[in-house]
C-alpha positions as CSV (number, residue, x, y, z in Angstrom):
1,M,-14.7,21.5,21.3
2,L,-10.9,21.1,21.9
3,T,-10.4,20.8,18.2
4,M,-12.5,23.9,17.6
5,W,-10.3,25.8,20.2
6,K,-7.1,24.6,18.5
7,K,-8.3,25.8,15.1
8,A,-9.4,29.1,16.6
9,R,-6.0,29.5,18.1
10,E,-4.3,28.9,14.8
11,M,-6.5,31.5,13.1
12,A,-5.9,33.9,16.0
13,E,-2.2,33.6,15.5
14,L,-2.5,34.3,11.8
15,A,-4.6,37.4,12.2
16,P,-2.8,40.5,10.7
17,P,-1.7,43.1,13.2
18,E,-3.7,45.8,11.5
19,R,-7.0,44.0,12.1
20,N,-9.3,45.8,14.5
21,R,-10.0,43.1,17.0
22,W,-12.4,45.3,18.9
23,V,-14.9,44.8,16.0
24,D,-14.8,41.0,16.4
25,F,-15.1,41.3,20.1
26,L,-18.2,43.5,20.0
27,R,-19.8,41.3,17.4
28,A,-19.4,38.3,19.7
29,L,-20.4,40.2,22.9
30,S,-23.6,41.6,21.3
31,I,-24.8,38.1,20.3
32,L,-23.9,36.6,23.7
33,A,-25.8,39.4,25.5
34,V,-28.9,38.6,23.4
35,V,-28.6,34.9,24.1
36,F,-28.1,35.2,27.8
37,G,-30.8,37.9,27.9
38,H,-33.3,35.5,26.3
39,W,-32.3,32.7,28.6
40,L,-32.6,34.9,31.7
41,M,-35.8,36.7,30.9
42,A,-37.8,33.8,29.6
43,G,-39.2,31.2,32.0
44,L,-41.8,28.5,32.5
45,Y,-43.1,27.5,35.9
46,L,-45.8,25.4,37.6
47,N,-48.7,27.2,39.3
48,D,-50.3,26.0,42.5
49,A,-52.6,23.7,40.5
50,G,-49.6,22.0,38.9
51,E,-50.3,23.6,35.5
52,L,-47.4,24.8,33.3
53,Q,-47.5,28.6,33.0
54,R,-45.6,30.7,30.5
55,G,-44.0,33.7,32.2
56,D,-41.0,35.9,32.1
57,L,-39.0,38.1,34.4
58,L,-40.2,41.4,32.9
59,S,-43.8,40.6,33.6
60,V,-43.3,40.2,37.4
61,S,-40.3,42.5,38.1
62,S,-40.5,46.1,36.9
63,W,-37.0,46.8,38.0
64,A,-35.8,44.2,35.6
65,H,-36.9,46.5,32.7
66,W,-33.6,48.4,33.4
67,L,-31.6,45.3,32.6
68,T,-32.8,45.5,29.0
69,W,-30.6,48.6,28.6
70,G,-27.6,46.2,28.8
71,F,-29.1,43.1,27.2
72,Q,-30.7,44.8,24.2
73,V,-27.5,45.3,22.2
74,M,-28.7,44.7,18.6
75,P,-27.7,48.3,17.8
76,V,-24.1,47.3,18.6
77,F,-24.3,44.5,16.0
78,F,-25.5,47.0,13.4
79,L,-22.6,49.3,14.4
80,V,-20.2,46.5,13.8
81,G,-22.0,45.6,10.6
82,G,-21.5,49.1,9.3
83,Y,-17.7,48.9,10.0
84,S,-17.4,45.4,8.4
85,N,-19.6,46.1,5.4
86,S,-17.6,49.3,4.5
87,V,-14.4,47.3,4.6
88,S,-15.9,44.6,2.4
89,W,-17.6,47.0,-0.1
90,E,-14.5,49.1,-0.5
91,A,-12.5,46.0,-1.3
92,T,-15.1,45.1,-4.0
93,L,-14.8,48.6,-5.4
94,R,-11.0,48.3,-5.6
95,K,-11.3,45.0,-7.5
96,A,-13.8,46.5,-9.9
97,G,-11.5,49.5,-10.5
98,K,-8.7,47.1,-11.4
99,G,-10.9,45.3,-13.9
100,Q,-11.3,42.3,-11.6
101,V,-14.6,40.6,-10.7
102,G,-16.2,42.8,-8.1
103,K,-19.8,43.3,-9.0
104,Y,-22.5,44.2,-6.5
105,R,-24.4,40.9,-7.2
106,D,-21.4,38.8,-6.2
107,W,-20.7,41.0,-3.1
108,L,-24.3,40.9,-2.0
109,A,-24.8,37.2,-2.6
110,S,-21.6,36.5,-0.6
111,R,-22.8,38.6,2.3
112,V,-26.3,37.1,2.2
113,Q,-24.9,33.5,1.9
114,R,-22.8,33.9,5.0
115,L,-25.8,34.9,7.0
116,I,-28.5,32.7,5.5
117,A,-26.5,29.4,5.1
118,P,-26.5,28.7,8.9
119,T,-30.2,29.5,9.0
120,F,-31.4,26.7,6.6
121,P,-30.8,23.8,9.0
122,V,-32.8,25.4,11.9
123,L,-35.7,26.3,9.5
124,L,-35.7,22.8,8.0
125,L,-35.6,21.1,11.4
126,W,-38.6,23.0,12.8
127,A,-40.5,22.6,9.6
128,V,-40.1,18.9,9.8
129,L,-40.9,18.9,13.5
130,A,-44.1,20.9,12.9
131,V,-45.2,18.4,10.2
132,V,-44.4,15.3,12.3
133,L,-45.9,16.6,15.5
134,T,-49.1,17.7,13.7
135,Q,-49.5,14.2,12.2
136,L,-48.9,12.7,15.6
137,G,-51.9,14.6,16.8
138,L,-50.2,17.1,19.2
139,P,-52.2,20.2,19.9
140,R,-51.5,22.8,17.2
141,E,-51.3,25.6,19.7
142,Q,-48.4,23.9,21.5
143,I,-46.7,23.3,18.2
144,R,-47.2,27.0,17.3
145,M,-45.8,28.1,20.7
146,A,-42.7,25.9,20.3
147,T,-41.9,27.0,16.7
148,E,-42.6,30.7,17.6
149,A,-40.2,30.5,20.6
150,A,-37.5,28.7,18.7
151,L,-37.5,30.8,15.5
152,I,-38.2,34.3,16.8
153,P,-34.5,35.3,16.4
154,V,-34.7,35.2,12.6
155,W,-36.5,38.6,12.6
156,F,-33.1,40.2,13.0
157,L,-31.7,38.6,9.9
158,A,-34.5,40.0,7.7
159,V,-33.6,43.5,8.8
160,Y,-29.9,43.1,8.7
161,L,-30.0,41.7,5.2
162,L,-32.0,44.7,4.0
163,V,-29.5,47.1,5.7
164,T,-26.6,45.2,4.2
165,A,-28.2,45.3,0.7
166,A,-28.4,49.1,1.0
167,T,-24.7,49.4,1.8
168,P,-23.6,50.8,-1.6
169,L,-26.1,53.6,-1.4
170,T,-25.6,54.4,2.3
171,Y,-21.8,54.3,2.0
172,A,-21.9,56.6,-1.0
173,A,-24.1,58.9,1.0
174,W,-21.6,58.8,3.9
175,R,-18.7,59.6,1.6
176,R,-20.5,62.6,0.1
177,F,-22.5,64.0,3.0
178,G,-20.7,62.8,6.1
179,W,-22.6,63.3,9.3
180,L,-25.7,64.6,7.4
181,S,-26.2,61.1,6.0
182,F,-26.7,59.9,9.6
183,A,-28.5,63.0,11.0
184,W,-31.5,62.8,8.7
185,Y,-32.6,59.5,10.2
186,I,-33.3,61.3,13.5
187,P,-36.3,63.4,12.3
188,A,-37.3,60.4,10.2
189,A,-37.6,58.2,13.3
190,M,-39.3,61.0,15.2
191,L,-41.8,61.6,12.5
192,V,-42.7,57.9,12.3
193,D,-43.2,57.7,16.1
194,W,-45.4,60.9,16.0
195,L,-47.5,59.6,13.2
196,T,-47.8,56.2,15.0
197,F,-48.6,57.3,18.5
198,A,-50.2,60.8,18.0
199,Q,-52.0,60.2,14.7
200,S,-52.6,56.5,15.0
201,V,-51.3,55.8,11.5
202,P,-51.2,52.0,11.2
203,Y,-48.1,49.9,10.1
204,L,-45.9,53.0,9.5
205,N,-43.9,52.2,12.6
206,F,-42.4,49.1,10.9
207,T,-40.4,51.5,8.7
208,N,-38.4,52.3,11.8
209,F,-36.7,48.9,11.4
210,L,-34.8,50.6,8.6
211,W,-34.5,54.2,9.8
212,V,-33.1,53.2,13.3
213,F,-30.8,50.5,12.2
214,L,-29.6,52.2,9.0
215,A,-28.6,55.1,11.3
216,I,-26.6,53.0,13.6
217,H,-25.1,51.2,10.6
218,Q,-24.0,54.6,9.3
219,L,-22.1,55.2,12.6
220,G,-20.1,52.1,11.7
221,F,-18.8,54.0,8.6
222,A,-17.8,56.9,10.8
223,W,-16.0,54.6,13.2
224,R,-14.0,53.0,10.5
225,E,-13.0,56.5,9.1
226,G,-11.6,57.4,12.6
227,R,-14.3,59.9,13.5
228,F,-14.6,58.4,17.0
229,D,-10.8,58.3,17.6
230,N,-11.2,61.2,20.0
231,R,-12.4,59.4,23.1
232,R,-13.9,62.6,24.6
233,F,-16.0,62.8,21.4
234,A,-17.1,59.2,21.9
235,G,-17.9,59.9,25.5
236,L,-20.0,62.9,24.4
237,W,-22.1,60.6,22.2
238,F,-22.6,58.3,25.1
239,A,-23.7,61.2,27.4
240,V,-26.1,62.7,24.8
241,G,-27.6,59.4,24.0
242,A,-28.1,58.5,27.7
243,I,-29.6,61.9,28.5
244,V,-32.1,61.6,25.7
245,L,-32.9,58.1,26.6
246,V,-33.6,58.9,30.3
247,S,-35.6,62.0,29.3
248,I,-38.0,60.2,27.0
249,T,-38.4,57.0,29.1
250,V,-38.1,57.9,32.8
251,Y,-39.6,61.3,32.3
252,G,-41.4,60.8,29.0
253,F,-43.7,58.7,26.9
254,Y,-41.6,55.7,26.1
255,P,-41.4,52.5,28.3
256,V,-38.1,51.8,30.1
257,A,-37.9,48.3,28.8
258,M,-36.0,48.1,25.5
259,V,-37.8,44.8,24.5
260,S,-41.4,43.8,24.6
261,A,-42.7,43.9,28.1
262,P,-46.1,44.1,29.9
263,G,-47.5,47.5,30.6
264,G,-46.5,49.3,27.5
265,F,-45.7,49.1,23.8
266,S,-42.5,47.5,22.5
267,N,-39.4,49.7,22.0
268,S,-37.8,47.1,19.7
269,L,-40.5,45.4,17.6
270,P,-40.6,47.7,15.8
271,P,-37.9,50.1,17.0
272,T,-38.8,53.5,18.4
273,L,-36.9,56.7,19.1
274,A,-36.0,55.2,22.5
275,L,-34.1,52.3,20.9
276,F,-32.4,54.9,18.6
277,A,-31.2,56.8,21.7
278,L,-30.0,53.6,23.3
279,G,-28.0,52.8,20.1
280,V,-26.4,56.2,20.2
281,A,-25.5,55.8,23.9
282,Q,-24.1,52.3,23.3
283,T,-22.1,53.5,20.3
284,G,-20.4,56.2,22.4
285,L,-19.8,53.8,25.3
286,V,-18.2,50.9,23.3
287,L,-16.1,53.2,21.2
288,S,-14.8,55.2,24.2
289,L,-13.7,51.8,25.6
290,E,-11.9,50.8,22.4
291,P,-8.3,51.5,23.5
292,V,-8.8,49.5,26.7
293,G,-10.5,46.7,24.7
294,R,-7.8,46.4,22.1
295,R,-5.1,46.1,24.7
296,M,-7.2,43.4,26.4
297,L,-7.4,41.5,23.0
298,D,-3.6,41.5,22.8
299,N,-3.9,38.5,25.1
300,L,-3.8,35.5,22.9
301,K,-6.3,33.5,25.0
302,V,-8.8,36.3,25.0
303,W,-8.3,36.9,21.3
304,T,-8.6,33.1,20.6
305,A,-11.9,33.0,22.5
306,T,-13.1,35.9,20.4
307,V,-12.2,34.1,17.2
308,L,-13.8,30.9,18.4
309,M,-17.0,32.7,19.2
310,N,-17.1,34.5,15.8
311,G,-16.7,31.2,14.1
312,M,-19.9,29.9,15.5
313,I,-21.8,33.2,16.2
314,M,-24.8,32.6,13.9
315,T,-25.2,29.0,15.1
316,V,-25.3,30.2,18.8
317,Y,-27.8,32.9,17.9
318,L,-30.1,30.8,15.8
319,W,-30.1,27.7,18.0
320,H,-30.0,29.0,21.5
321,L,-33.8,29.1,21.8
322,T,-34.1,25.7,20.2
323,A,-31.9,24.5,23.1
324,F,-34.2,26.3,25.5
325,V,-37.3,24.6,24.0
326,L,-35.6,21.2,24.1
327,V,-34.7,21.6,27.8
328,M,-38.2,22.7,28.7
329,T,-39.8,19.8,26.8
330,V,-37.6,17.2,28.4
331,V,-38.1,18.7,31.9
332,W,-41.9,19.0,31.4
333,L,-42.7,15.7,29.6
334,G,-39.8,13.6,30.8
335,L,-39.2,14.8,34.3
336,G,-42.7,16.0,35.3
337,G,-41.7,19.6,35.6
338,L,-38.8,19.0,38.0
339,G,-37.2,22.3,39.0
340,L,-40.0,24.5,37.6
341,D,-41.7,25.1,40.9
342,S,-40.3,28.6,41.5
343,V,-42.1,31.7,40.1
344,P,-39.9,34.0,37.9
345,G,-38.5,36.9,40.0
346,S,-38.6,35.0,43.3
347,A,-35.5,34.4,45.5
348,A,-35.6,30.7,44.7
349,W,-35.9,31.5,41.0
350,W,-32.8,33.7,41.0
351,A,-30.9,31.1,43.0
352,S,-31.6,28.5,40.3
353,R,-30.5,30.7,37.4
354,P,-26.8,29.6,37.3
355,M,-27.9,26.0,37.2
356,W,-30.5,26.6,34.4
357,L,-28.0,28.7,32.4
358,A,-25.5,25.8,32.6
359,I,-28.1,23.3,31.4
360,Y,-29.0,25.6,28.4
361,I,-25.3,25.8,27.5
362,L,-24.9,22.0,27.7
363,A,-28.0,21.6,25.5
364,L,-26.6,24.0,23.0
365,L,-23.1,22.5,22.7
366,P,-24.1,19.5,20.5
367,M,-26.0,21.9,18.2
368,I,-22.8,23.9,17.8
369,V,-20.7,20.9,17.1
370,V,-23.2,19.7,14.4
371,F,-24.2,22.9,12.8
372,A,-21.4,25.4,13.2
373,K,-19.7,24.0,10.1
374,H,-22.3,25.7,8.0
375,E,-20.7,29.0,8.9
376,R,-17.3,28.0,7.7
377,T,-18.1,25.9,4.6
378,F,-20.3,26.9,1.8
379,R,-20.2,26.7,-2.0
380,P,-18.5,29.7,-3.5
381,I,-20.5,32.0,-5.7
382,R,-19.8,31.0,-9.3
383,Q,-17.9,33.7,-11.0
384,G,-18.6,34.8,-14.6
385,R,-22.3,34.4,-14.2
386,T,-24.4,37.5,-14.5
387,V,-27.6,37.4,-12.6
388,P,-30.2,40.0,-13.6
389,K,-30.7,42.7,-11.1
390,A,-34.4,41.8,-10.9
391,R,-33.4,38.3,-9.7
392,V,-31.0,39.8,-7.1
393,V,-33.7,42.1,-5.8
394,A,-36.4,39.4,-5.8
395,G,-34.1,36.9,-4.1
396,V,-33.2,39.2,-1.2
397,L,-36.8,40.3,-0.8
398,L,-38.0,36.7,-0.8
399,I,-35.5,35.8,1.9
400,C,-36.4,38.8,4.0
401,V,-40.1,38.3,3.7
402,G,-39.8,34.6,4.5
403,L,-37.7,35.3,7.6
404,A,-39.9,38.1,8.8
405,A,-43.0,35.9,8.4
406,T,-41.3,33.1,10.2
407,A,-40.7,35.3,13.2
408,G,-44.0,37.3,12.9
409,V,-46.7,34.6,12.1
410,T,-44.6,31.4,12.6
411,I,-44.3,28.5,10.2
412,A,-46.9,26.5,12.1
413,S,-50.3,26.5,10.5
414,P,-53.5,26.2,12.6
415,D,-55.5,24.5,9.9
416,S,-53.4,23.2,7.0
417,L,-53.2,19.4,6.6
418,S,-49.4,19.5,6.7
419,G,-49.3,21.6,9.8
420,I,-47.0,24.3,8.3
421,R,-47.3,27.4,6.2
422,L,-45.5,26.1,3.1
423,S,-45.1,29.5,1.5
424,V,-43.4,30.9,4.6
425,V,-41.0,28.0,4.8
426,A,-40.2,28.0,1.1
427,A,-39.6,31.7,0.6
428,P,-36.0,31.9,2.0
429,F,-35.0,28.8,0.0
430,V,-36.4,30.1,-3.2
431,G,-34.9,33.5,-2.6
432,A,-31.5,31.9,-2.1
433,A,-31.9,29.9,-5.3
434,L,-32.6,33.1,-7.2
435,L,-29.3,34.5,-5.9
436,G,-27.5,31.4,-7.0
437,F,-27.0,29.4,-3.8
438,G,-28.9,27.4,-1.2
439,P,-30.3,23.9,-1.1
440,I,-32.8,24.4,-3.9
441,Y,-30.1,25.9,-6.2
442,E,-27.7,23.1,-5.3
443,F,-30.3,20.5,-6.1
444,I,-31.1,22.1,-9.5
445,T,-27.4,22.5,-10.3
446,R,-26.6,18.8,-9.5
447,R,-29.5,17.7,-11.6
448,R,-28.4,19.9,-14.5
449,E,-24.7,18.7,-14.2
450,K,-25.9,15.1,-14.1
451,R,-27.9,15.5,-17.2
452,E,-25.1,17.3,-19.0
453,G,-22.7,14.5,-17.9
454,A,-25.0,11.8,-19.2
455,A,-25.3,13.6,-22.6
């Protein structure tokens, strides 16, 4: 870790002065909030009969539903994504204008690769574990619960990749229509919710994954163009978003909790108008704090910590629940449930949280050391190769479908001989190969190069 800190400090010192460090800080903060939120809300405990029970804070403490307004910060990540994708896409357009390589395929493949490359190890590990544990005769329901708990975070990547793939269209819409390109998502999300809850139209609510997060992504374009430089304007967005949010949750139809919780439908899976309002409020809040935040990041230690976190951000996000499952498995099977005797929400449970959070961090550290390198080293996209648009579209869709299915139905199979849903596991890898990278593509390329060398 000391070596990683040293490298992060070197990178921090080399950062150009015009870089908006608040973007990097918000990216790191949003992922850390999700990680600690998961660790805090989830919990296993032993009942009076000594049986292991699956519980969570939200199921026993209704007041904790309010905490989700701070821990559900995925909208902030999409806000940052809009800012970053506009910078990257504009650079691609400039290269194309100068006759340099700057095609959409290369841009998209590069963005996808940076997100999906760290995902391959965790998918492969749990696929292998599911197969091995199935052959060892462990109950399939327990295998399913473990894989589901560890891999649920990948749903976010499926949505983010689709939003990123749409950047050329959404950015062009922003440049032409301005705020209107954001505003139309509001009635779209409202219509989807009305058709879902008032008319009972099935499955349509899943389109809100796009309408809600594309809208917040659009605000990232506005941020980069300086539309939120007036802090009163940013504060107004926070106020309006907060008023709408309180109106439709506390006094309205939507649950207070911004994640799945007992006693109501989920505001996040899929998103609802309530999560949309939360995203608007969070946008106004974090952008009104930008001047203070950027002054804070002038401190080299704070900026170095931000750079360090951004260098391992996907690893932390993808592996934090694997660390949780590992700890719970060791405690239950190896230590007989030591420390799991307090019910979530009780005074004893709260008192033990700092200790458990420290244990989760310690369990995650080796995974960071081993797997964070996949965020910094990957094979560059080969230039000069034109991949048909159909392959680009098919590749991205296969990755997204595979990741969505991994989070939605899990990779563990209740009845197959292998113990896994092979099509679900294979989809992201095949999609990456179609785009021109990934383990399958690397294997095929090496075989081809070996044959050509022998010839």
